[in-house]
N, C-alpha and C positions, 0 to 999 in steps of 0.2 A: 625862735627862728625869725629872721627879718622878713617882713611881709612883702617887701619889694622883690625878694628872691622868688616868691611864688607867682609873680606876674609873668605872663608870656612875653618873650622877647619881641620887640617891635621890628627888629632887623632880621630878615630872612636871607638865607644864602641865595645869591642870584644864579640862575641856571646857566650852564655853559653855552656859549654862542655857537651855533651850528654853522659850519662852512659849507656853502652850496657850491658844488663843482659844476662848471659849465662844460658843454661839449667842446671837443677839439675843433680848432678853426680850420684844420686841413680839410679840404673839400672831399666829401664823401666819408669821412671818418666818423664813427659813432662812439668812439671811446671818450671817456671823461678826462678833462684836463687835470694835470697835477696841481696841487695847491699853489696859488700865486703864480700860475703859469697859464699861457694861452693855448698850449698844446698838450697832448697826452704823452704818456711815457714813451711810446714808440716813435712819435714824430718830433719829440723835443730833442734838438741836437746836443743839449747839455746833459741829458739823462745818461747815467752810466749803463752801458750795454755789455759790459765785460763779465757779467755774472755767469755762473755755471748753469743756471736754469734758463737762459735765454733761448738756447737751441730747442729745448723741450716745449717751451711756451710757443715758439714760432711754429713748430710742427703741429701742435694742437690747433692753433688758429688756422693753419692751412687745411687741415682735415675738416674743420668746421666750415670751410668755404669762405672765410673772411679775407678781405683784401689786405695785402701787405704793401700797397703802393705808398711811396714816399717815406718809408721807415728810415730812421737814422740808425744804422747798424755798423758804424765805423769801428774798426778794430775788434769786432765781436768774434768770439770763438764759436764757429758754427761747423766745426769739422764733423763730417759724416752726417750732416743734417739731411733729412728725407723730405723734400718738398715736391717731389715729382708727381705728375698726374697719373691717374690710372689710364689704362689703354682706352683710347677713344674719347677721353675727356680733356678739357683744357686745364692747363696748369695754373697755379696761383699767380695773382697779379703782383709783381714786384717792380713795376715800372717806377722810374725816378727814385729808386731806393739808393741810399748812400751806403755803399759797402767798402769804403776806403780802408785798405789794409785788413780787410776781414779774412778770417781763416775759413776757407770753404774747401779745404782738402777733402777729397773723396765725397763731396756733397752730391746728392741725387737731385738734379734740377731738370728733369725730363719735362719738356713742354712749358717751362716756366717763362713768364713774360718779364724780361729784363730790359725792356725798351727804355732808353734814357737813363738807365741806372749808372751809378758812379762806381765802377770797379777799379778805381785807381790803385795800383799796386796790390790788388787782391790776389790771394793764393788759391787757385782752382786746380791744383795738382791732383790728377786722378779723378776729377769731377765728371759727372755725366751731364752733358749739355745737349743731348740729342733732341732735335726739334725745338730747341729754345729760341726765343725771340730776343735778339741783341742789337736791334737797330738803334743807331745814334747813341750807343753806349760808350762811355769814356773808359777805354781799355788800356790806358797808358800804364806801362809797367806791370801788366797782368801776367800771371804765370799759368800756363796751360799744359804743363808737362804731363804726359800720359793720360790726358783727359779724353773723353769721348765727345766728338763734335759732329756727328753725322746729321746732315740736314738742318744745320743751324741757320737761322734767318739773320744774316749779317746786315742786310739793308744796303742801299746804294750810297749812302753818305755816312761818314764817320762823325763822331761828336765834334772833333776839331773842324771838320768841314762846315758843320752847322754853325759853329761860332764865327767862322770866316764869312759865312753867307748873310750874317745879320748886318744889313745895310745901315740900320739906324745907329749902330755902334761904330764909332770912328776909331780905327786902330792904326798905330804907327807902323812903319815898315819893320821895325824891330819886333813888335808884337806879332805881326803876320809871319815873320821868319820863324819865331818860336813855335807858333801853331803849326806851321808846315813841317817843322822838324819833329814835333810830337806826333803828327799824323803819319810821317814816314816811319817813325819808330813803332807805332802801333801796327802798321801794315807789315813791317818786317817781322814782328813778334808773332802775329797771327799766321803769316805766310809760312814761317818755319814750323809752327805747330801743325798746320794743315799738311805740309809735306811729310812730316813724321807719321801722320795718320793716313797717308795715301789719298788725301782729298786734293787731287791735283787741279781740278777745276777751280776750287776756292783759292788754292795757293796761287794759281795763275792770275786770278782776279786781284788779289792783294799785291802780287808782284807788280802788276801794271800800275796800280794806284801808288805803290811805293816809289816807282820811278817818276811818276808825274809830280808827286810832292817833292821829290829831290830836285826836279827841274825848276820848280817854283822858287827854290832857295838860291838858285844861281842869279847873279845880277842881271837886270834887264839889258838886253843888247849884247850880252857876252856870248862868245862863240860856243861855250858849253851849253848855254840855254838853246841856242839855235840848232846845234847838232842833236841835242836831246829831242827837240820838237820835230826835227826831220826824221829821226828814227821812229818816233811815235806815229808820224803820218805814214811812213812806209810800211811798218809792220806791227805797230802797237807794242814795241819793245819785245817782239818775238811772241806775243800772245794773240795776235790777230792776223793769221795768214791771209784772210780775205782782203785785207788792205793791200797786200802785195799784188794780189790778182787785180784788184780794182785800179791800182795805180798803173799796172802794166797795160791793162785794157784801155785806160784813158790815154796813155802815152801813144799807143799804137793808132788810136783814132785821130788824135791831134796831128801826129806826123803824117798820116795818110792824107789829111786835108791840106797840109802844106805841100806834099808831093802833087796833089791834084791841081794846085794852083801854079806851082813853080814848074812842073813838068818832069817827065821821064822819057826814056827812049827804049823802044822794044823793036828789035830787028829793023832799025833805021826809021821807024815811025814814032813821032812824038805823041806822047799820051799826056793830056792835061785838059783843063776846062777850056772850052771854046764857046764864047757867047753865041756865035752863029751856028753852032752844031745843033743837031737834034737832041731832044731830051734823052732818047735811048742811048745815043753815043756818049753823052756826058755821064750817064749812069754807068756805062761800061768802063769809062775812064776812072770813075770814082772807085768802082770795085777793083780795078787793077791797082789803083793807089793803095787801097786797103790790103790787098794781097802782097804788094811789094813791102809795105810797112811791116806786115806780119813776118815775112821771111827775113827781113832785115833785123827785126827785134830778136828773133830766135837764132840769128846768125846762120841760117840755112844757105842763103845766097845762091839760088839756082842759076843766076846769070841771064835769065831770059829778059829781065827788065833791069835797066841801069839808071842811076840818077843823073841829072844834068844840072849844071849851074849851081845855085845855092843848095840844091837838094843833096849834093854830095857831102857837104859838111854835116847836114842834119842826119844823113844816113849813117855816117861814121859815129856820131854821138849816140844815135839810137841803138846801134849795135853794141856799143860799150855799156850803155845803161841796161840793155836787154840781158847781156851776160851776167851783170850784177844781180838783176831782179830775179832771174831764173835760179841762180845759186841761192839767193836769199829765201825764195819761196820754198825750195827743197829743205833748207835748214829749219825754217820755221815750221813747216808742215810735219817734218819728221819729229821735231821737238814736241809738238802737240800730240802726235799719234803714238809715240813710244813711251809715254808716261805710264 
């Protein structure tokens, strides 16, 4: 036997190099990154989330109290997922989560925080959203058929409104027009769903915003935009009856001041402001002017006081506007009370 064969080999097999995984760079995430990535599986937008085990893994994390904020779950099949909170407890945090085209049919999302989430074209048919937080959520193309939406926190501004409010981002008129159109579509979709569920206060809120966004799409200075603004000022597109009352009260007061200066006639005596008259007499004249303005606005016309000079033209105009405002108030008030 060759002696050299008995010598130990000078070359030893090198050990495999260990890959050290770093924490995910998403703020607050404690998961480890994927190999050669800076984010974990849940926050990585390129990771495949269409697997059949995604739903069970998310349910387990929610039960363990882990945050689901910022997860990328685009096109994930989450049908029937149970992420709802227990009675008296806060739901899981899914803020800023990407749920683009996700299947959330019949999902249980009771008290879930979806603030800033991207629910673009997500299917929430039959989902439970009671007490969910959906402020500034992108709901363009969302499906809410047969879902439960009692006490949802919609917030005062939509996702598109927040985009338009970013003053540091310069947008062209075409880009603004697109965002206004998207906001109108979102309001229309949510409004119809709220009406189907008997949530008329919420539906009225979204109807008002829908009409406002439609107005912003009209060209500046167009008669459609001016008419829409006028209707908004008068009655809030039928959703704010107090605006009719406020406008009517303001008109009555303004007209009474005009009558007080220009003058009226009562049984041959002229009633108007007199610089040389006493304070009490001018106050009586002012109250008479207010009384005459009120009976003119309501078209009662007792005839004890009649206008004189330019007051006649204003009285005719006030009576015409008063007829319109009274009818408008009845329509708007009945609409709000009979829902």
